[in-house]
Backbone as a chain_set.jsonl record, in Angstrom:
{"seq": "MACQPPCLETVLPIAPLCPLAWSNAIEPANALLEDWLFDAGSLTRRLTRLSADSFTVVPASEGWAVLREDECLALGLPPNAMGWVREVYLSGHGRPWVYARSVAGQQALKQDGFPLAALGSRSLGELLFVNGGFTRGAIEAGRYPAAWLPIDVTGEAPWARRSRFDRAALGILVTEVFLPEFWAALPGSTEAP", "coords": {"N": [[-66.432, -6.062, -61.63], [-63.166, -6.676, -60.517], [-61.891, -9.797, -59.467], [-60.35, -10.618, -56.414], [-57.674, -12.392, -54.828], [-58.122, -14.138, -51.672], [-59.695, -16.543, -53.759], [-63.028, -17.827, -54.057], [-64.005, -21.235, -53.897], [-65.338, -23.349, -56.46], [-67.663, -25.992, -57.209], [-65.842, -27.977, -57.951], [-62.89, -28.755, -56.313], [-60.42, -27.893, -57.299], [-60.811, -25.761, -58.951], [-60.883, -22.381, -59.068], [-63.051, -19.478, -58.74], [-61.929, -17.279, -59.862], [-58.768, -16.341, -61.349], [-55.56, -16.529, -59.698], [-53.827, -13.589, -58.972], [-50.911, -13.244, -60.209], [-47.727, -11.609, -60.014], [-44.836, -9.647, -60.948], [-43.844, -7.998, -59.041], [-44.03, -6.599, -55.712], [-46.548, -4.965, -53.995], [-47.419, -2.833, -51.372], [-43.89, -2.091, -51.63], [-41.662, -4.374, -50.048], [-38.892, -5.211, -48.383], [-38.029, -7.624, -47.1], [-39.894, -9.558, -48.012], [-39.439, -9.353, -50.804], [-36.781, -10.187, -50.927], [-36.942, -12.945, -50.336], [-39.016, -13.898, -52.029], [-38.275, -13.234, -54.667], [-35.733, -14.187, -55.108], [-33.423, -15.664, -57.21], [-31.943, -17.941, -56.921], [-31.422, -21.327, -55.661], [-34.053, -22.36, -53.663], [-34.065, -24.528, -51.962], [-31.332, -24.782, -51.219], [-31.028, -22.379, -49.847], [-32.885, -22.65, -47.734], [-31.74, -24.827, -46.474], [-29.369, -23.71, -45.482], [-30.523, -21.787, -43.73], [-31.738, -23.466, -41.889], [-29.598, -24.591, -40.636], [-28.593, -26.988, -41.752], [-30.661, -28.725, -41.04], [-32.738, -29.603, -42.736], [-35.513, -30.912, -44.537], [-37.354, -32.702, -47.053], [-40.674, -33.323, -47.218], [-42.867, -35.483, -48.523], [-46.239, -34.887, -49.536], [-48.422, -35.417, -51.285], [-48.861, -36.972, -54.496], [-49.377, -37.51, -57.998], [-51.199, -38.359, -61.053], [-53.344, -35.877, -62.305], [-56.053, -33.602, -63.085], [-54.988, -30.509, -64.145], [-54.978, -27.251, -62.592], [-56.662, -24.324, -63.844], [-55.011, -21.99, -63.955], [-52.514, -23.164, -63.929], [-52.481, -24.68, -66.29], [-52.596, -22.582, -68.142], [-50.147, -21.26, -67.579], [-48.357, -23.225, -68.375], [-48.89, -23.463, -71.023], [-50.851, -25.245, -71.852], [-53.896, -26.917, -72.906], [-57.135, -26.13, -71.435], [-58.088, -28.036, -68.539], [-56.146, -30.01, -68.819], [-54.292, -33.032, -68.317], [-51.848, -33.803, -65.852], [-48.771, -34.356, -64.001], [-48.839, -33.997, -60.578], [-47.109, -32.846, -57.876], [-46.874, -32.539, -54.468], [-45.278, -31.184, -51.72], [-43.776, -30.645, -48.472], [-41.399, -28.317, -47.527], [-39.223, -28.48, -45.058], [-37.874, -27.192, -42.003], [-35.978, -28.023, -39.228], [-37.867, -29.955, -38.6], [-40.29, -28.685, -38.904], [-42.922, -27.551, -40.997], [-42.077, -25.287, -43.422], [-42.387, -24.343, -46.022], [-44.847, -24.882, -48.441], [-44.84, -26.737, -51.303], [-45.796, -26.984, -54.668], [-45.551, -28.74, -57.551], [-45.942, -29.034, -61.016], [-46.4, -30.74, -64.127], [-47.094, -31.142, -67.576], [-48.731, -34.046, -68.862], [-48.096, -35.359, -71.385], [-45.679, -34.09, -72.27], [-44.016, -34.641, -70.089], [-43.867, -37.447, -70.106], [-42.652, -37.822, -72.617], [-40.174, -36.578, -72.25], [-38.999, -37.941, -70.097], [-38.151, -37.138, -67.595], [-37.595, -37.733, -64.133], [-39.863, -37.008, -62.368], [-41.911, -38.298, -60.993], [-40.576, -40.047, -59.375], [-39.193, -38.928, -57.261], [-39.65, -38.892, -54.458], [-38.531, -38.162, -51.262], [-36.558, -36.526, -52.131], [-35.186, -33.388, -53.223], [-36.771, -31.489, -55.648], [-35.98, -29.008, -56.563], [-33.171, -29.047, -56.302], [-32.494, -30.89, -58.333], [-33.404, -29.492, -60.586], [-31.724, -27.283, -60.601], [-29.219, -28.441, -60.76], [-29.286, -30.398, -62.748], [-28.416, -30.307, -65.98], [-29.623, -28.264, -68.673], [-32.112, -27.185, -67.987], [-33.974, -24.198, -68.026], [-34.755, -21.37, -66.184], [-37.736, -19.552, -65.952], [-39.372, -16.336, -65.583], [-39.85, -15.142, -62.238], [-42.782, -15.061, -60.384], [-45.007, -13.54, -58.042], [-47.486, -13.697, -55.407], [-50.529, -13.624, -53.434], [-51.448, -16.646, -52.141], [-54.342, -18.504, -52.583], [-56.122, -19.559, -49.748], [-57.888, -21.659, -49.965], [-56.707, -23.349, -51.788], [-54.711, -24.607, -50.477], [-53.369, -27.484, -48.701], [-55.477, -29.309, -46.419], [-54.413, -29.421, -43.854], [-52.989, -27.123, -43.518], [-53.162, -24.005, -42.129], [-54.361, -20.614, -42.066], [-54.49, -17.424, -43.723], [-54.369, -16.79, -47.099], [-51.342, -16.981, -47.759], [-48.089, -15.629, -48.697], [-46.718, -16.396, -51.865], [-44.667, -17.818, -54.469], [-43.937, -18.428, -57.937], [-42.433, -20.191, -60.648], [-41.426, -21.139, -63.924], [-39.762, -23.934, -65.195], [-37.91, -24.894, -67.938], [-37.081, -27.39, -70.336], [-36.298, -28.255, -73.433], [-39.227, -29.537, -74.792], [-40.43, -29.886, -72.362], [-42.064, -28.445, -69.636], [-41.938, -27.419, -66.312], [-43.843, -26.34, -63.728], [-43.253, -24.667, -60.834], [-44.457, -23.978, -57.711], [-44.151, -22.195, -54.737], [-45.099, -21.861, -51.478], [-44.944, -19.748, -48.82], [-45.1, -20.488, -45.553], [-46.554, -19.506, -42.33], [-44.858, -20.453, -40.233], [-42.368, -20.434, -41.417], [-41.723, -17.682, -41.713], [-41.632, -16.995, -39.034], [-39.351, -18.35, -38.303], [-37.244, -16.901, -39.244], [-34.355, -14.96, -38.444], [-34.872, -12.492, -36.028], [-37.51, -12.133, -36.718], [-41.017, -12.384, -36.104], [-43.519, -12.88, -37.095], [-45.617, -13.524, -39.987], [-45.253, -11.56, -42.952]], "CA": [[-65.451, -5.855, -60.581], [-62.116, -7.686, -60.577], [-61.827, -10.703, -58.324], [-59.072, -10.586, -55.725], [-57.46, -13.573, -53.98], [-58.345, -15.521, -52.058], [-60.913, -16.801, -54.525], [-63.909, -18.864, -53.546], [-63.991, -22.447, -54.687], [-66.573, -23.825, -57.056], [-67.918, -27.368, -56.801], [-64.586, -28.705, -58.092], [-61.96, -28.126, -55.387], [-59.238, -27.345, -57.94], [-61.163, -24.684, -59.866], [-61.348, -21.161, -58.415], [-63.919, -18.629, -59.537], [-61.082, -16.333, -60.575], [-57.368, -16.745, -61.258], [-54.678, -15.84, -58.767], [-53.151, -12.469, -59.629], [-49.453, -13.318, -60.077], [-47.078, -10.37, -60.422], [-43.375, -9.64, -60.786], [-43.528, -6.964, -58.054], [-44.829, -6.584, -54.491], [-47.09, -3.634, -53.678], [-46.275, -1.926, -51.423], [-42.576, -2.732, -51.575], [-41.289, -4.952, -48.759], [-37.564, -5.763, -48.635], [-37.956, -9.009, -46.651], [-40.655, -10.354, -48.97], [-38.749, -9.356, -52.092], [-35.573, -10.99, -50.79], [-37.279, -14.367, -50.396], [-39.883, -14.25, -53.147], [-37.681, -13.025, -55.987], [-34.371, -14.726, -55.181], [-33.363, -16.593, -58.353], [-31.168, -19.131, -56.587], [-32.14, -22.507, -55.172], [-34.696, -22.208, -52.356], [-33.591, -25.652, -51.143], [-30.021, -24.415, -50.635], [-31.214, -21.281, -48.898], [-33.54, -23.196, -46.542], [-30.754, -25.689, -45.811], [-28.516, -22.807, -44.688], [-31.331, -21.201, -42.654], [-32.023, -24.499, -40.886], [-28.325, -25.165, -40.176], [-28.576, -28.365, -42.271], [-31.769, -29.527, -40.524], [-33.741, -29.407, -43.78], [-36.05, -32.134, -45.125], [-38.481, -32.627, -47.981], [-41.68, -34.267, -46.743], [-43.929, -35.627, -49.522], [-47.626, -34.818, -49.065], [-49.21, -36.189, -52.253], [-48.458, -36.848, -55.886], [-50.079, -38.387, -58.917], [-51.809, -37.743, -62.235], [-54.564, -35.137, -61.977], [-56.394, -32.478, -63.949], [-54.302, -29.316, -63.649], [-55.798, -26.055, -62.424], [-56.697, -23.428, -65.002], [-53.836, -21.118, -63.976], [-51.351, -24.001, -64.25], [-52.567, -24.96, -67.731], [-52.234, -21.346, -68.833], [-48.713, -21.018, -67.397], [-47.602, -24.248, -69.105], [-49.298, -23.471, -72.417], [-51.651, -26.447, -72.074], [-55.332, -26.639, -73.003], [-57.853, -26.263, -70.156], [-58.363, -29.384, -68.028], [-55.107, -30.958, -69.225], [-53.765, -33.925, -67.288], [-50.439, -33.602, -65.55], [-48.272, -34.9, -62.746], [-48.887, -33.007, -59.507], [-46.3, -33.259, -56.721], [-46.993, -31.594, -53.364], [-44.372, -31.522, -50.618], [-43.43, -29.602, -47.513], [-39.979, -28.065, -47.304], [-39.248, -28.306, -43.602], [-36.671, -26.9, -41.242], [-36.094, -28.469, -37.834], [-39.082, -30.745, -38.46], [-41.478, -27.827, -39.016], [-43.168, -27.176, -42.394], [-41.824, -23.889, -43.714], [-42.872, -24.007, -47.359], [-45.633, -25.88, -49.168], [-44.455, -26.627, -52.711], [-46.615, -27.731, -55.631], [-44.892, -28.772, -58.849], [-46.79, -29.698, -62.003], [-45.907, -30.844, -65.504], [-48.057, -31.753, -68.486], [-48.545, -35.482, -69.005], [-47.425, -35.752, -72.622], [-44.3, -33.6, -72.272], [-43.26, -35.347, -69.053], [-43.604, -38.806, -70.595], [-41.704, -37.757, -73.73], [-38.859, -36.165, -71.758], [-38.447, -38.952, -69.211], [-37.677, -36.576, -66.317], [-38.136, -38.597, -63.064], [-40.651, -36.258, -61.391], [-42.721, -39.228, -60.201], [-39.727, -40.93, -58.567], [-38.344, -38.131, -56.375], [-39.82, -39.2, -53.04], [-38.141, -37.073, -50.366], [-35.476, -35.729, -52.727], [-35.578, -32.043, -53.612], [-36.904, -31.19, -57.069], [-35.176, -27.82, -56.826], [-31.774, -29.42, -56.508], [-32.373, -31.487, -59.667], [-33.596, -28.465, -61.6], [-30.557, -26.407, -60.636], [-28.02, -29.22, -61.045], [-29.496, -31.149, -63.974], [-28.24, -29.406, -67.113], [-30.648, -28.166, -69.692], [-33.312, -26.454, -67.565], [-33.906, -22.746, -67.982], [-35.807, -20.837, -65.317], [-38.445, -18.373, -66.432], [-39.574, -15.244, -64.63], [-40.471, -15.445, -60.947], [-43.971, -14.268, -60.104], [-45.436, -13.686, -56.648], [-48.854, -13.295, -55.106], [-51.159, -14.245, -52.265], [-51.972, -17.951, -52.535], [-55.655, -18.712, -51.953], [-56.139, -20.561, -48.674], [-58.671, -22.808, -50.431], [-55.84, -24.215, -52.588], [-53.74, -25.245, -49.596], [-53.823, -28.728, -48.06], [-56.375, -29.078, -45.287], [-53.668, -29.286, -42.596], [-52.344, -25.812, -43.479], [-54.12, -22.968, -41.75], [-53.904, -19.261, -42.324], [-55.176, -16.774, -44.83], [-53.656, -16.334, -48.285], [-49.929, -16.697, -47.539], [-47.306, -15.219, -49.857], [-46.196, -17.504, -52.663], [-44.011, -17.471, -55.719], [-43.898, -19.533, -58.883], [-41.65, -20.006, -61.86], [-41.47, -22.271, -64.849], [-38.468, -24.459, -65.616], [-38.097, -25.507, -69.248], [-36.032, -28.147, -71.026], [-36.913, -28.664, -74.689], [-40.694, -29.414, -74.751], [-40.916, -30.08, -70.992], [-42.177, -27.318, -68.73], [-42.334, -27.775, -64.948], [-44.237, -25.152, -62.986], [-42.979, -24.864, -59.409], [-45.061, -22.963, -56.851], [-43.669, -22.322, -53.358], [-45.951, -21.055, -50.596], [-44.219, -19.517, -47.571], [-46.03, -20.663, -44.442], [-46.241, -18.66, -41.175], [-43.716, -20.975, -39.458], [-41.137, -20.004, -42.074], [-41.436, -16.288, -41.354], [-41.265, -16.983, -37.612], [-38.016, -18.926, -38.152], [-36.211, -15.952, -39.684], [-33.773, -14.184, -37.345], [-35.468, -11.18, -35.758], [-38.892, -12.052, -37.191], [-41.954, -13.1, -35.236], [-44.772, -13.173, -37.771], [-45.633, -13.425, -41.439], [-45.515, -10.202, -43.481]], "C": [[-64.449, -6.995, -60.634], [-62.111, -8.509, -59.303], [-60.44, -10.636, -57.708], [-58.9, -11.836, -54.883], [-57.716, -13.216, -52.525], [-59.685, -15.696, -52.753], [-61.744, -17.866, -53.834], [-63.833, -20.071, -54.457], [-65.351, -22.691, -55.32], [-66.772, -25.247, -56.562], [-66.661, -28.209, -56.911], [-63.532, -28.036, -57.22], [-60.731, -27.53, -56.052], [-59.545, -26.117, -58.783], [-61.67, -23.453, -59.117], [-62.283, -20.386, -59.328], [-63.122, -17.588, -60.309], [-59.628, -16.755, -60.418], [-56.617, -15.942, -60.197], [-53.939, -14.757, -59.534], [-51.651, -12.534, -59.351], [-48.838, -12.032, -60.609], [-45.567, -10.496, -60.249], [-42.922, -8.539, -59.831], [-44.474, -7.082, -56.866], [-45.272, -5.146, -54.251], [-47.766, -3.675, -52.32], [-44.975, -2.702, -51.263], [-42.266, -3.202, -50.152], [-39.976, -5.699, -48.971], [-37.46, -7.236, -48.238], [-38.684, -9.937, -47.624], [-39.919, -10.464, -50.296], [-37.5, -10.221, -52.05], [-35.871, -12.474, -50.938], [-38.09, -14.733, -51.627], [-39.192, -14.16, -54.505], [-36.217, -13.466, -56.093], [-34.325, -15.801, -56.262], [-32.553, -17.849, -58.076], [-32.056, -20.262, -56.096], [-32.732, -22.242, -53.786], [-34.259, -23.332, -51.421], [-32.272, -25.312, -50.469], [-30.172, -23.335, -49.575], [-31.886, -21.76, -47.605], [-32.605, -24.123, -45.775], [-29.825, -24.842, -44.948], [-29.281, -22.238, -43.494], [-31.57, -22.208, -41.529], [-30.764, -25.115, -40.296], [-28.269, -26.663, -40.495], [-29.627, -29.282, -41.645], [-32.979, -29.341, -41.447], [-34.198, -30.757, -44.309], [-37.164, -31.794, -46.111], [-39.45, -33.716, -47.557], [-42.791, -34.361, -47.787], [-45.309, -35.583, -48.88], [-48.535, -35.63, -49.98], [-48.604, -36.006, -53.635], [-49.239, -37.836, -56.731], [-50.606, -37.619, -60.117], [-53.119, -37.087, -61.822], [-54.835, -34.103, -63.062], [-55.744, -31.24, -63.338], [-55.275, -28.151, -63.533], [-55.693, -25.174, -63.664], [-55.441, -22.554, -65.084], [-52.569, -21.904, -64.322], [-51.323, -24.335, -65.738], [-52.125, -23.739, -68.529], [-50.726, -21.107, -68.752], [-47.852, -22.011, -68.184], [-47.971, -24.308, -70.589], [-50.086, -24.706, -72.804], [-53.124, -26.08, -72.228], [-56.004, -26.774, -71.634], [-58.131, -27.727, -69.829], [-57.358, -30.436, -68.489], [-54.683, -31.818, -68.035], [-52.286, -33.636, -67.082], [-50.063, -34.298, -64.259], [-48.262, -33.765, -61.741], [-48.122, -33.571, -58.323], [-46.408, -32.172, -55.664], [-46.126, -32.077, -52.22], [-44.299, -30.354, -49.646], [-41.922, -29.522, -47.439], [-39.884, -27.649, -45.842], [-37.882, -28.007, -43.039], [-36.908, -27.279, -39.796], [-37.412, -29.204, -37.588], [-40.376, -29.955, -38.563], [-41.696, -27.449, -40.482], [-43.028, -25.668, -42.603], [-42.445, -23.449, -45.037], [-43.685, -25.184, -47.89], [-45.29, -25.674, -50.633], [-45.332, -27.529, -53.563], [-45.931, -27.608, -56.986], [-45.753, -29.569, -59.807], [-46.113, -29.696, -63.367], [-46.961, -31.544, -66.338], [-47.71, -33.211, -68.755], [-47.721, -35.858, -70.236], [-45.957, -35.336, -72.619], [-43.443, -34.344, -71.253], [-42.905, -36.759, -69.509], [-42.568, -38.802, -71.718], [-40.296, -37.439, -73.251], [-38.201, -37.235, -70.892], [-37.902, -38.413, -67.897], [-38.346, -37.328, -65.169], [-38.941, -37.87, -61.989], [-41.434, -37.186, -60.468], [-41.889, -40.08, -59.242], [-38.872, -40.181, -57.55], [-38.463, -38.5, -54.903], [-39.457, -37.998, -52.187], [-36.917, -36.307, -50.875], [-36.027, -34.389, -53.198], [-35.642, -31.896, -55.129], [-36.016, -30.01, -57.428], [-33.722, -28.148, -57.079], [-31.573, -30.038, -57.888], [-32.492, -30.432, -60.758], [-32.377, -27.562, -61.722], [-29.284, -27.139, -61.022], [-28.111, -29.896, -62.399], [-29.447, -30.194, -65.164], [-29.412, -29.401, -68.058], [-31.9, -27.436, -69.275], [-33.023, -24.958, -67.523], [-35.068, -22.256, -67.135], [-36.41, -19.588, -65.921], [-38.576, -17.337, -65.33], [-40.223, -15.758, -63.348], [-41.634, -14.482, -60.752], [-44.389, -14.531, -58.661], [-46.878, -13.239, -56.492], [-49.326, -13.964, -53.832], [-51.843, -15.523, -52.716], [-53.305, -18.19, -51.838], [-55.623, -19.835, -50.917], [-56.894, -21.814, -49.103], [-57.842, -23.778, -51.254], [-54.83, -24.967, -51.725], [-54.27, -26.574, -49.071], [-54.596, -28.411, -46.79], [-55.625, -28.864, -43.97], [-52.92, -27.96, -42.488], [-53.408, -24.77, -43.16], [-53.522, -21.596, -42.012], [-54.609, -18.711, -43.547], [-54.196, -16.317, -45.89], [-52.19, -15.98, -48.028], [-49.231, -16.266, -48.837], [-46.733, -16.451, -50.543], [-45.459, -16.947, -53.872], [-44.092, -18.675, -56.645], [-42.982, -19.163, -60.029], [-41.692, -21.294, -62.663], [-40.043, -22.635, -65.236], [-38.687, -25.228, -66.911], [-36.845, -26.243, -69.706], [-36.69, -28.749, -72.261], [-38.436, -28.481, -74.571], [-41.272, -29.538, -73.344], [-40.914, -28.768, -70.214], [-42.638, -27.825, -67.368], [-42.621, -26.473, -64.211], [-44.089, -25.448, -61.5], [-43.554, -23.681, -58.636], [-44.628, -23.236, -55.422], [-44.427, -21.331, -52.487], [-45.264, -20.958, -49.236], [-45.205, -19.489, -46.4], [-45.63, -19.79, -43.244], [-45.038, -19.142, -40.368], [-42.386, -20.607, -40.098], [-40.759, -18.597, -41.629], [-41.02, -16.187, -39.886], [-39.869, -17.518, -37.389], [-36.905, -17.978, -38.57], [-35.658, -15.179, -38.483], [-34.422, -12.815, -37.22], [-36.909, -11.048, -36.217], [-39.797, -12.853, -36.278], [-43.266, -13.466, -35.936], [-44.646, -12.999, -39.268], [-45.901, -11.985, -41.878], [-46.917, -10.108, -44.072]], "O": [[-64.834, -8.155, -60.778], [-62.302, -7.986, -58.205], [-59.448, -10.6, -58.436], [-59.864, -12.308, -54.28], [-57.536, -12.052, -52.165], [-60.68, -15.075, -52.381], [-61.213, -18.707, -53.109], [-63.619, -19.934, -55.661], [-66.383, -22.289, -54.783], [-66.125, -25.667, -55.603], [-66.421, -29.068, -56.063], [-63.298, -26.838, -57.376], [-60.044, -26.723, -55.426], [-58.619, -25.483, -59.289], [-62.778, -23.477, -58.582], [-62.308, -20.606, -60.539], [-63.603, -17.068, -61.315], [-59.284, -17.45, -59.462], [-57.0, -14.824, -59.854], [-53.472, -15.001, -60.646], [-51.171, -11.954, -58.377], [-49.363, -11.431, -61.546], [-45.084, -11.344, -59.499], [-41.744, -8.183, -59.812], [-45.582, -7.602, -56.995], [-44.46, -4.222, -54.299], [-48.645, -4.516, -52.13], [-44.979, -3.846, -50.808], [-42.57, -2.513, -49.179], [-39.95, -6.714, -49.668], [-36.859, -8.023, -48.969], [-38.153, -10.977, -48.012], [-39.792, -11.558, -50.847], [-37.189, -10.911, -53.02], [-35.121, -13.188, -51.603], [-37.865, -15.792, -52.214], [-39.502, -14.942, -55.403], [-35.543, -13.144, -57.071], [-35.111, -16.748, -56.227], [-32.488, -18.737, -58.926], [-33.283, -20.162, -56.115], [-32.0, -21.937, -52.844], [-34.099, -23.113, -50.22], [-32.115, -25.533, -49.269], [-29.519, -23.377, -48.532], [-31.509, -21.335, -46.513], [-32.675, -24.193, -44.548], [-29.524, -25.21, -43.813], [-28.762, -22.206, -42.379], [-31.599, -21.839, -40.355], [-30.854, -26.071, -39.526], [-27.945, -27.487, -39.64], [-29.491, -30.503, -41.716], [-34.072, -28.978, -41.013], [-33.379, -31.653, -44.512], [-37.816, -30.754, -46.016], [-39.097, -34.895, -47.538], [-43.578, -33.426, -47.93], [-45.529, -36.162, -47.816], [-49.33, -36.441, -49.506], [-47.926, -35.016, -53.908], [-49.703, -38.866, -56.242], [-50.481, -36.397, -60.196], [-53.907, -37.671, -61.078], [-53.954, -33.773, -63.856], [-55.929, -30.955, -62.155], [-56.26, -28.067, -64.267], [-54.738, -25.279, -64.434], [-54.869, -22.395, -66.162], [-51.653, -21.363, -64.942], [-50.27, -24.28, -66.373], [-51.362, -23.862, -69.487], [-50.099, -20.783, -69.761], [-46.746, -21.675, -68.609], [-47.419, -25.121, -71.33], [-50.008, -25.169, -73.942], [-53.554, -25.039, -71.732], [-55.482, -27.469, -70.763], [-58.377, -28.544, -70.716], [-57.683, -31.622, -68.544], [-54.717, -31.371, -66.889], [-51.57, -33.274, -68.015], [-50.924, -34.769, -63.517], [-47.735, -32.688, -62.021], [-48.447, -34.648, -57.822], [-46.075, -31.016, -55.923], [-46.22, -33.23, -51.798], [-44.705, -29.233, -49.955], [-41.244, -30.54, -47.304], [-40.398, -26.604, -45.442], [-36.865, -28.499, -43.527], [-37.919, -26.902, -39.205], [-38.002, -29.097, -36.513], [-41.453, -30.505, -38.333], [-40.74, -27.061, -41.153], [-43.776, -24.879, -42.026], [-42.96, -22.337, -45.16], [-43.262, -26.336, -47.8], [-45.429, -24.568, -51.155], [-45.578, -28.686, -53.223], [-45.755, -26.505, -57.505], [-46.24, -30.647, -59.467], [-45.361, -28.784, -63.711], [-47.646, -32.444, -65.851], [-46.537, -33.568, -68.864], [-46.748, -36.603, -70.124], [-45.085, -36.145, -72.934], [-42.28, -34.644, -71.519], [-41.777, -37.213, -69.32], [-41.704, -39.677, -71.769], [-39.325, -37.974, -73.786], [-36.984, -37.417, -70.945], [-37.255, -39.15, -67.154], [-39.557, -37.546, -65.216], [-38.716, -38.102, -60.801], [-41.6, -36.887, -59.286], [-42.447, -40.763, -58.384], [-37.913, -40.748, -57.025], [-37.476, -38.429, -54.17], [-40.022, -36.92, -52.372], [-36.313, -35.532, -50.134], [-37.207, -34.28, -53.532], [-34.655, -32.156, -55.817], [-35.372, -30.009, -58.477], [-33.104, -27.581, -57.981], [-30.579, -29.741, -58.552], [-31.76, -30.474, -61.747], [-32.034, -27.123, -62.82], [-28.36, -26.527, -61.557], [-27.12, -29.963, -63.126], [-30.341, -29.364, -65.332], [-30.107, -30.404, -68.223], [-32.704, -27.086, -70.139], [-31.974, -24.518, -67.051], [-36.213, -22.663, -67.331], [-35.698, -18.68, -66.349], [-37.958, -17.456, -64.273], [-41.035, -16.683, -63.371], [-41.503, -13.27, -60.925], [-44.152, -15.613, -58.124], [-47.418, -12.508, -57.322], [-48.612, -14.766, -53.23], [-52.721, -15.489, -53.578], [-53.384, -18.086, -50.614], [-55.146, -20.934, -51.198], [-56.575, -22.913, -48.652], [-58.237, -24.933, -51.406], [-54.162, -25.878, -52.214], [-55.482, -26.775, -49.001], [-54.39, -27.37, -46.167], [-56.137, -28.202, -43.068], [-52.28, -27.698, -41.47], [-54.427, -24.674, -43.844], [-52.309, -21.454, -42.16], [-55.243, -19.446, -44.305], [-53.287, -15.537, -45.604], [-51.826, -14.805, -48.073], [-49.733, -16.514, -49.933], [-46.321, -17.414, -49.895], [-45.605, -15.781, -54.241], [-44.291, -19.804, -56.195], [-42.782, -17.989, -60.339], [-41.957, -22.376, -62.141], [-39.228, -21.771, -65.56], [-39.545, -26.108, -66.98], [-35.718, -25.793, -69.498], [-37.533, -29.641, -72.155], [-38.892, -27.376, -74.278], [-42.467, -29.323, -73.146], [-39.9, -28.074, -70.141], [-43.612, -28.571, -67.276], [-41.75, -25.613, -64.086], [-44.719, -26.365, -60.973], [-43.187, -22.53, -58.875], [-44.723, -24.366, -54.944], [-44.401, -20.124, -52.726], [-45.031, -21.973, -48.58], [-46.03, -18.583, -46.282], [-44.474, -19.376, -43.154], [-44.271, -18.321, -39.865], [-41.38, -20.481, -39.401], [-39.626, -18.347, -41.22], [-40.155, -15.384, -39.538], [-39.243, -17.183, -36.383], [-35.736, -18.232, -38.277], [-36.42, -14.786, -37.599], [-34.508, -12.07, -38.196], [-37.485, -9.964, -36.121], [-39.392, -13.883, -35.74], [-44.036, -14.276, -35.421], [-43.688, -12.401, -39.758], [-46.685, -11.276, -41.247], [-47.311, -9.049, -44.56]]}, "num_chains": 1, "name": "protein.A"}
């Protein structure tokens, strides 16, 4: 029987019993979800407009770590590869709207020299869209396992999207998880889809 998210954790908190089922379509179709999950533009710019310029990036954690199996696969890295992991909240009006996790393989990041470790509260998305040379791959969406979220985030398997940004040998996988407060902030919306 196929495993469906959210997956249960094993002893290692980063390793699920089954991979998240990423897809390039939402079933059943949902116009609101598709509009936000598959928009190819900068999410930072879109959240800045939605928040009437009351947008901030709040760092949660970052550092070298063993990447999850699904991240290694998406970046073409061997299992248990080391990489830089950056986790932030994209906030509007001081409320966390999106949890973002960005990862890059250690060797490629060091060779490229991209300043992923030095961003602080600056938006990675803005650098990826402004900094020449990055190409965005396909956007995939799915339900993000609650077990993968930081402990201060509650809720069950929120909608998320991910895409890979490439420049020469460097691949950066960016995952954005839309939290319930985001959906509540949309005009005319009161709850998460």
